[in-house]
C-alpha positions, -999 to +999 in steps of 0.1 A: -287-374-761-274-410-775-297-446-773-287-480-777-285-498-808-314-521-821-319-554-817-306-570-845-326-592-866-325-627-874-310-619-911-287-594-892-274-619-866-271-643-899-254-616-914-232-612-883-221-645-881-207-647-921-191-619-916-170-634-891-165-670-899-186-683-878-210-716-887-218-725-924-247-724-945-255-756-932-250-747-896-258-709-890-301-722-886-289-747-857-265-723-842-296-700-844-324-727-828-297-736-801-298-703-782-333-701-788-341-737-775-311-729-745-331-697-739-304-675-742-326-652-772-360-650-782-373-643-814-397-617-813-422-594-840-399-589-872-382-616-866-358-599-838-333-613-813-341-607-785-315-618-754-333-631-725-323-626-684-305-658-687-283-649-721-278-618-707-261-633-675-248-657-691-227-629-713-215-612-677-200-638-666-178-653-699-169-609-699-161-613-659-137-643-666-125-635-695-141-603-720-124-622-744-149-652-750-172-627-758-154-615-793-163-630-826-127-637-833-119-664-808-156-686-820-140-683-851-106-690-843-121-721-830-141-730-862-115-725-879-098-747-856-127-776-862-125-772-899-085-786-901-094-815-880-126-821-906-102-818-933-076-844-917-055-811-915-052-814-880-060-842-855-086-838-833-063-842-798-036-812-813-068-788-815-087-792-784-050-790-768-042-760-784-079-745-778-077-750-739-040-741-734-058-702-751-084-700-733-065-710-699-035-678-704 
């Protein structure tokens, strides 16, 4: 009988975020702090990231709306679009309109 994988450590989560192009070296700690502050996860012994009931409910809600909302590729795409705006290579309004159009389909 198999068992589910264990929870990620904070270091594992950072590695996954980097592998999927989510956040920057400067913003990743802020992202993690946000999910802790919003009570989506708790950091427990061994720096293990454990989802709370609220965090699990949030993900299940996203999955019911659109399973792709939970995929790291969606977040990574949005991050790339934001980078274009920051570099002056895309207009903010156009990126917002494009992103909203993708989420509505």
